[in-house]
N, C-alpha and C positions, 0 to 999 in steps of 0.2 A: 491559921491553918484551919482549913474547912471543917466543918461539924460532919460527924458521920450522917446526920439527917441530909445534909445539904450535897454530899458526894452520892448518896442513894436517889436522891430528885434528879441530878445531874445524869446518872447512868439511867434511870428511868425513862427520861425524855431523849437519851442518846438512841437507846435500844427501840423506842417507839415513840417518834417524832408525831405519830397521829395524835398523841394524847393533847398536844399544843391545841389543835382545834377544839377538842372538849373544854379545854382550859378557858380558852377564848370565848367559846359559847357560853360557859357558866358564868363569865366573871363581866364579860361584855356583851350582853345578849342583842343590842342593837348593832353591833359590829357586822360589816358587809364582808364575809371571808370567801376568798377565793376558793372555787372547787378544786383546785390542785392541792396536791399535799406538803404539808410542812416538810422541810429538809434539814440537815444539819449543815451550817454554814460556818465562814471563818469567825472564829472568837475575839479576834483582836479589835479590841475598841478604842485602841489609843488617838488621842488627839494630835494635832500639829506640834503641840507643846509637852514636855513630861508633865505630870506622871503619866507612865504606862497604866491603861487600864485595860484588862483581859477578862473577857467573860468565860467562865467555865464551858459553856454551851450556848450556841445562838440556833435557832429554828426559823426559817423564812417560810412565808405563804406567798403563793404567786409564781409567775413565770420569770425566766431571767431577765425580762424586759421590763416588768411591771411588779413590783414588790407591793404587796398590800400590808401585810403584818410579819411582826416578828416578835418573838419570845425569847427574852434573855435570860439566862439561868446564870 
């Protein structure tokens, strides 16, 4: 069961995906970020074989054809 802190962080990023850019800039200062905003994406991270892995939140940066970064919570 996720902790209250984990749930709070998921909701924070879900409501304000733009925080992902700030986190990336602070923790990966050399990263070349796209100017497009981050957006919530499908959180299914399952591999071809079990076990199923599912993120609570996935935020993508870039356009539909060219993804540069992702933040997985």
